[in-house]
C-alpha positions in Angstrom: -12.7 -76.2 -12.5 -9.2 -75.9 -13.9 -7.9 -78.8 -15.9 -4.4 -79.9 -16.7 -2.7 -78.1 -19.6 -2.4 -80.2 -22.7 1.0 -81.4 -23.8 -0.2 -82.0 -27.4 1.2 -79.4 -29.8 -1.9 -79.6 -32.0 -4.1 -78.5 -29.1 -2.0 -75.4 -28.6 -1.8 -74.6 -32.2 -5.6 -74.8 -32.6 -6.0 -72.4 -29.7 -3.4 -70.1 -31.4 -5.6 -70.1 -34.6 -8.6 -69.3 -32.5 -6.9 -66.3 -31.0 -5.8 -65.2 -34.5 -9.4 -65.3 -35.5 -10.3 -63.2 -32.5 -7.8 -60.6 -33.6 -9.6 -60.2 -36.9 -13.1 -60.0 -35.3 -11.9 -57.4 -32.7 -10.2 -55.3 -35.4 -13.5 -55.3 -37.3 -15.4 -53.9 -34.3 -12.7 -51.4 -33.5 -11.3 -53.0 -30.4 -7.5 -52.6 -31.0 -6.7 -53.3 -27.3 -8.5 -56.6 -27.4 -7.0 -57.4 -30.8 -3.5 -56.7 -29.5 -4.0 -59.0 -26.5 -5.2 -61.9 -28.6 -2.4 -61.4 -31.0 0.1 -61.8 -28.1 -1.9 -64.9 -27.0 -1.8 -66.4 -30.5 1.9 -66.0 -30.7 2.5 -67.4 -27.2 0.4 -70.5 -27.9 2.0 -71.1 -31.3 5.5 -70.9 -29.9 4.5 -73.3 -27.0 3.1 -75.7 -29.6 6.4 -75.7 -31.5 8.4 -76.3 -28.3 6.1 -79.1 -27.2 6.6 -80.7 -30.6 10.4 -80.5 -30.0 9.9 -82.4 -26.7 10.4 -79.3 -24.6 7.9 -78.5 -21.8 7.5 -74.7 -22.3 8.2 -72.4 -19.4 5.3 -70.9 -17.7 5.8 -67.5 -19.1 4.0 -65.0 -21.3 7.3 -63.5 -22.5 7.3 -64.1 -26.3 11.0 -63.3 -26.5 11.9 -66.0 -24.0 9.8 -68.5 -25.9 11.2 -67.4 -29.3 14.8 -67.7 -28.0 14.1 -71.3 -27.1 12.3 -72.0 -30.4 15.1 -70.3 -32.6 17.6 -72.7 -31.1 15.7 -75.5 -32.8 14.5 -73.6 -35.8 16.6 -70.6 -36.8 14.1 -69.7 -39.5 11.9 -68.2 -36.7 14.5 -65.4 -36.0 12.8 -62.9 -38.4 9.8 -62.9 -36.1 11.8 -61.4 -33.2 10.6 -57.8 -33.7 7.0 -59.0 -33.9 7.4 -60.9 -30.6 9.1 -57.9 -29.0 6.3 -55.6 -29.9 3.5 -58.1 -29.1 4.9 -58.6 -25.6 3.7 -55.1 -24.9 0.1 -56.0 -25.7 -0.2 -58.5 -22.9 -0.3 -56.7 -19.6 -1.4 -53.2 -20.5 -4.5 -54.5 -22.3 -5.6 -56.5 -19.3 -5.5 -53.7 -16.7 -6.3 -50.0 -16.6 -3.0 -48.2 -16.9 -2.7 -44.5 -17.4 -0.9 -43.1 -20.4 -0.8 -46.4 -22.3 -2.2 -45.9 -25.7 -3.7 -48.8 -27.6 -2.0 -50.1 -30.7 -3.0 -48.5 -34.0 -5.3 -50.6 -36.3 -2.9 -50.3 -39.2 0.0 -51.5 -37.1 -2.1 -54.5 -35.8 -3.1 -55.5 -39.3 0.6 -55.7 -40.3 1.3 -57.7 -37.2 -1.6 -60.0 -37.9 -0.2 -60.6 -41.3 3.2 -61.5 -39.8 1.6 -63.7 -37.2 -0.3 -65.6 -39.8 3.0 -66.4 -41.5 4.6 -67.4 -38.2 1.7 -69.7 -37.4 1.9 -71.3 -40.8 5.6 -71.9 -40.4 5.1 -73.6 -37.1 2.1 -75.5 -38.4 4.3 -76.9 -41.2 7.3 -77.6 -38.9 5.2 -79.7 -36.6 3.4 -81.5 -39.5 0.0 -80.3 -38.4 -2.0 -80.2 -41.6 -5.5 -80.6 -40.2 -7.7 -77.7 -40.9 -7.4 -75.2 -38.1 -9.8 -72.3 -37.5 -8.7 -69.4 -39.5 -6.0 -71.2 -41.3 -5.5 -71.1 -45.0 
C-alpha cells in the first residue's frame, strides 16, 4: 500500500540521513553503484526538506539541479553545492537500470561527494532548525 508523502521537512531530512548512512555502508562493501544512487537520494530528500520548510511543495522530480535552483532562490549559501548536484544527478537512472558503457563512480570520488553531501545536509538541518539527532548526523 502506498501512503501519502509527508509534508513535514523533518521526515524528509531523516530519510536523507538514512540514505547518507547507506552510502557509507555500500562504500564499505564495495558497491559504488548503490552508493551513488543513495547519495543522489540523500541530496534529493534534503533539498525537498528545505523547500517544504520554506512553504514550497517540491516538484515531483529527481533532478537535483531543478531542486537546487529553487532552494538557492531562498538560501544563496547553497550555490556552492551546484557541482555536487550536477554530478549526483548522473547517479540516479544509470544505477537503477542495466545500461551498456556506463561505468560506476569511483570510490574516491564518492567519498569526496559524501563529504560534501554531509556538509549540505548539515546546512539544511541548521536552516530548518532541525536539531533532533538524525541517523548518521554529527
